[in-house]
N, C-alpha and C positions, 0 to 999 in steps of 0.2 A: 259764527266760526271766524277764527283768525283770518284777516284779509290775505296774508301771505300764503297760508295753507289753502285757502279757497282759490287763489290764483294758480297755485300748482295743480290743484285738482282740475280746474277748468282747462289748463294747458294739457294735462294728461288725457282728458276726455277728447279734446280736439285732435290729439295725435292718434288716439284709437280710431276716431272717425276717418282720419286721413288714411290710416293703414287699411281699414275695411274697404275703402274705395279702390285700393290697389289690388285686392285679391281677385276680382273678376278680370282685371286687365292682365295680370300675370297668368291666370288660368286660361283665358281666351287665346293669348299668344301661343301657349303651349299646345292646347288641344287642337286649335285650328291651323297652326302653322309649324308646330314642332320646334318652337323657339324657347330655349332655356335661358332665362334671365337671371342675373346675379348682381350683387353689389360687392365689388372688390373680392370676387370669388365666392361670396356667400350666396348660394342658390336660393331663389325666392319661391320656387314651385312648391305648392302645398303648405306653405308656412301659415301659421295662425296670425292673428292680429298682433299679439305680443311678440312673436318671433320676428315679424316684419319690423317692428319698432327696434328690436335688438339688432337686427341686421343693419339698420341705419346708424345705430350707435357704434357699431364695431369699428368704423373708420377712425373714430377718435382714438380708440385703444391701440391702433397700430400706426398712428401718425400719418394716416392717409387723409386726403381731402374729404371733408364731410359731404354728405348727400342729404338734402332735405327731402321730405316726402312730397312736397309740392313739386320739386324738380323731378322726382321719380315718376310722379303722375304724368307730368308733361312728356317725359321721354316715352313712357309706356303707351300713352295715347297716340303719340306720333308714330310709334312702331306699329300699333294696331292699324292705323290708317295706311301704312306702307305695305302691309301684308308680306313680310319677308319670307324667304325660303328657310328651311330648318337651319338653325345656327345657335351658337352659344354666345350671348350678348351680355357684356358687362355694362349695365346702364350707368353706373357711376363714372366709368371711364369715357363713355360716349358723351355724358353731360359735361365732363371736364374738357373734352376735346372741342365741343361746341363753344364753351366759354373762352378757351384759349386760342382757337383757330378759326372760329366761324361766327364771331359775335355780330358781324355785319349781315348775317343771313338768319332767316327764321329757323327754328329748331327743325321743323319738318323738311325744309329744303336742304339743310346741312346733313341730316340723317339720310335723305335720299341720295345725296352725293357720296357720303361716307360709306354707305352700305350698297353701293351701286351693283356689286357682284351678286348680292342676294335678294335684291328687290326688282331686278329687271324682269321683264315678261318671260324671258327665256332662261331665267335662273334655274340651274339644274336641281332637280329633286331626285333623291336616290330611290330606287325600287326597294320594297321591303325584302328582307332576307330571312329565311327560316333558320332558327337556332334550336338545337336539341341539347338538353343537359343530360349527360350520361353520369348518373350518380346524383344523389339529392341529400348530401350532407351539409355541413356548416356553410361551406362556400357555395355549393349548388343552390341552396335555398336563398341565400343573399343575392346571388346573381339573378335568380328567378325574380325576386322582389324588384331588383333594379330594371330588369328587362320589361316587367309589367308596368312599372312606373314610367319607363321611357317610351312606351308605345305611342304616346302623343296622338297625332292625327292619323296614324296608320302606316306612315312611311318608316324607314329605318329597319330595326331588328324586330322579328316576331318570334316569341317563344312558342314553339309548336308542340314540343313533347319533352317528357322526362323519361329516362330509362332506368329502371331499378330491378333488383331481384325481389321477388314476392316474399314477404316475411310472415304474413298471416292472412287469414280470410278477410279481415277488415283492413288490409294493407293501405288501400287508397284513403280511407278515413284517417288513419294515423299520419300518412304523408301530408294530407291537407291540414291536419291539426298542427303539425310541426311548422308548416308554412304560415299558419294563422297566428301562432303564439310563439314568441321567442323570449327566453329568460334574460337574454342580454340586450337584444335590439328592440324588444317591445312587440306590440301587436302589429299585424299586417294592416297597412293603410288602405282599407277597402273592404270588399265583400268577396267571399268564396262560396261556391256552390259545387257540391260533389255529385256526380252521376256515376254511381258504382256499377250500374249495368253496362255503361259504355266506357267505363274507366277514363273519365275526363274530370278535370277540375276547371271550373269557370271562375277566373279571377279578374275582376274589374273589366269584364268584356273580353278578356283574353282566354280562349279555349285551349286548354293544355291537355294533350293526350298522354296518359300514363301507359307506358309500354313495359311489360315484364319480360326480361330476357337475362340469360346467363352468358350469352355469347355476343360480343359486339360485332361480329362479322356476318351474322345471319339475319339481320333485321331488314325487312323491306319497308323503308319509310314511305315510299310512294303509295303504299296501301292506305296511308293516312293523309294523303295529299301533300306530303312534304317532299320538296325538291331542292337540290343544290344546297343542302343544309351545311351549316357549320356545327359540328359536334364539339361540345365543351366537356372534356373528360375531367371530372373533379373527384374521381375515385382514388387517384394516386396509385392505382394498381400497376399501371404500365407507365414507364418513364422514358423508354427508348423508342426509336423509330419502328423497330420490328413489332413491338407490342401495340403501338398506337395505330399502325397501318391496318390493323384488323378492322377499325371503324370504316376505312375507305373501301372495304370489300362489301359493305352493306349498301344496298340500292338507295339512292337519294342523298348520299353524302358526298361533299366535294372537298371539305377541309376539316382539320381537327386542331383544337387548342387544348393543351394540357395546363391545368391550374396547379402546377408544381414545377420545380426545377427539372429541365429536360437533360437527359444524358446523351453522350456521344456527340453527333454532329447537329443535333437539334438547335435551332436558334432560340435563345432565351431573350424574350422581348420585355423590356421595361418601358412602358409607354412614357413618352416625353424625352427619352434618351436615344433609343435606337429603333423606334417604330418605323422610321423611314427605310430600314433594312428589309422590311417585309416586301417580298416580291410576289408577283402573280403565280409563280411556280412553287411557292412554299405551301405544300398541302398539309404539313404538320408543323406546329409551332408550340413553344412553351411560353407561358406568362411569368416564368421564374417564380420566386418565392415572395412571401409577404415582406420578409426582412430585406431581401435584395431590392424590392420596389421601394421600400422606405428609405434606405440609405443611399442608393445610387444617385438619385437626383441631387441630394445635398452634397455628396462627394464630388459630383460633376461641377456644381457651382463653385465649391471651394477650390478644386483643382484648376478651374479656368481662371480664377482670380489670383490665387496664391501659389499654386503648384503643390502637389503632395509628394513628399519624398517617401514616406512610409506611414503605416498606421495600424492600429489594432481596433477591432470592433467587438465590443462586449454587448451581448444582447440579453436583456432581462425580459424573458418571454413568458406570456401566459401559458398555462398547461394546455395540452391538446388532447384530442380524443384517443390518440394511440397510447397514452399513458394509462396506468392502472389507477383506479379510484382508491383502492386499498392495496396493501402489499400482496403481490402474487407474481407468478412466473411471467417473464417478458423476455423475448429473445434479445432485446436491446440492453445495453449496459445502463444500470441505474434506473431505467424507466419502469422496472417492476415495482419500485417503491411508491408508496401512496402519493399521488399528485396533489391531493388536497391537504396533505400535512407537511410536505417537504419542499425545500428548494433543491432542485436536481440539476447538477452539472451535466451538460450534454454537448454533443458536437453540433456544429453548424457549418454548412458550406456556403453561407451567404457572402462572406468576405471574398472568397475565391470566385464566386459566381458573378461578382461585380465586374470582373474582367471580361466576361462574355458580352456585357453591354458597353463597358468602357475599357477597351483593350489597353489604353495607356496606363491603367492601374494594375496591370498583370504583374504578379509577384510582389506587389508593394503592401498588401494587406494580409493580416492574420485575423482570425475570429474565433470566438467561443460563445457559449450560451448557457444561461441559467434559467431553467423552467421554474416558475413561481406559482403559488396557489391563488391565482386570479383567473377568471374565465376569458377575459378579452382585454386588449390594449397592452402593448409591449413598449419597451424602451431600448433604443440602441445608443450606446455610448461610444462616440468616435474619438479615439485618442490619436491625434495626427501630428506628424512632424512636417512642416511646410518649407518650401523653398524660400519664401519671403516672409518678412516680419508681419505679424498680425496684431493690430490694436483691437482690443475687445469691443469698444464702442463702434468702431468703423466696421468690424466684422459683422456685428449684429445688425447694423444699419444696412449693410450689403445684403444679408440674408433676408431682412425684412423687405427690401426692394425686390429681391428675387421672387418672394412669395406674392407680391402685388403686381409686378409688371413684366416679368421675364417669360421666356418660353416655357419655364418650369412652374408657372403659377398654378397650374392644375395639379401639380405633384407636391409642391413644397408649401407648407404653411408656416407661420411664425407667430409666437405668442410670448407675452411678458406678463406674468402674474405670480406673485409670491405664494398664492394659495392653490395653484393648479395641481391636480392629481390625476391618476390614470383614467378614472371613470369619466372625467370631463371630456375625453376624446372619443368616447363611444359614438359611432355614427359619423365620424369625420370622413369627408369625401376625398381628402388629400392622402397621398401615399405616406407622408411623414410630416411631423410638425416640430420645428425647432423651438426648444425652450430657451429663450434668450437670456433669462435671468440666471440660468445654470451655466452659461458659456464661460470657459476659462481660456485665457490667452496670455501666454508668457513668451514673448518674442516669437520664435518659430514653432513653439509647442502650443497646440490647441486641443481643448476637449469640448466636444459638442454633445448635447443631449437631444435625441430625436425620438419623440413619441410617435406611435402609429397604432391605429386600429387594425390589428393583424387579420381581422375578418372583413369588416366593411370597407375600410380604406383599400385593402387589397382587391376586394371584389369590384370596386370602382375602376381600378387599374385594369382588371380583367375585362370589364365591359368596354373600356376604351380600345383595348387590343381587338376585341371582337368587331367593334365598329370599323376599325382600320382594315381588318381582314375583309369585311363586307363592303368596304367603300362607302359607308354610311356615316362616318364621323362628321358631326356638324362643323361648319366653319366657326372659328373662334374670332370674335370681333370685340374690341379693336385688336389688330395684330399684336402679337407678343413683341415686346421691346427687347433689345439687347442691353442687359444691365452689366456695367463694368465699374471697377473701382475708380478708373480715371474719370468717367462721366460723373460719378457721385462726388468725387473730390472737386471737380469744376463747379458743382452746384453747392458745395459746402456741406453735403450730407454726411453725417457721421464723423465730422471733423471737429 
């Protein structure tokens, strides 16, 4: 064999062996301590050998500092020795911090100092909180997958029940089958066992009670050992306080979260933007819409750096279950026409809803939407007029830095690829992904293209809101930095 080819093959095998050694370290930190590890925002939990290699390569693609697997192994072994409390830890940024600020210390001692708040003997661990899913549609099933996957060592959130209307004699079998198999998001990562006599589904050690009910106000959840529960209403049937208050009349319920835009005086929460507005007295909250969650963080970053005078949001949105598969009667305008055959112009309240999370943009945005024949992943086109001049390269560099280092790094992602298409974003944990190569900047006029998995990305945002309501959201370490144009210019980034 050619010596060069053999050298590449040998190098690849060595990388595979390194990645294989990472898997038990990542899994042990999560199972035993509830620690979610990532590399520049790319989560490592449950990744295969190949996916771990790709996660390490990602840094080069976004211009971030690279992370070798030897360095990852060292950080993960040190974290295992420290036994931290539940947290979200970016090991690439911890490694960089040790290199830049703690070179005179051992990695273990540096991490012990850096993570003092979560490795101390008295570090607070949250009590598990019961969660009930009212409805089990597209969002309900994805939130269920996330809750099961996030069960970790037993602290945090516990999915205890789902509530549905019984559709057939074998209803629970069908519900479990829909949880097990998904045409868009693939198979469930684990095992499912159905007990149709007791109406339960056992999913990766999580026992889920299936409750059949037509009335959200008459269920006694305490009969199933459920107390102080957060009910996540993903039916969309009720959008206002009066309708959602029905849940609070059921025994065992303390709070309600709506997975749709709330009406009236309900707080619409976009995690990362206004989650600090959640107070102990808020018994009913809304997680806004998928589009609002996708665009609000990007708009917040742009407004902070450049100032937004006005703008229009055009959403190219995958069809949804409320549209007709073929032409038939529908009470909504145009939605009666076949979703599988047509692009359908429809209304969206996402642009106006941004103001509920970002009051400074009230009255500055308009919006419209086109439903298209794809099952998932949508695209928001932000056509903005800014207060200050925007250079395309500097703007992209700023948004890249926001995605890597800022307080919005769990919400905003950034990518540059001339071949990227919508299906490449299925399963993204971020609320929105800026397509840097599509950015247009002409003085004060800017057009940004933001992809988003309107199902999974939104469900991740919903989960973050539930964690905030329950007081179980893990600490994010290292702390988020404040990314500004001024600091970037000082460093010569994007100039």
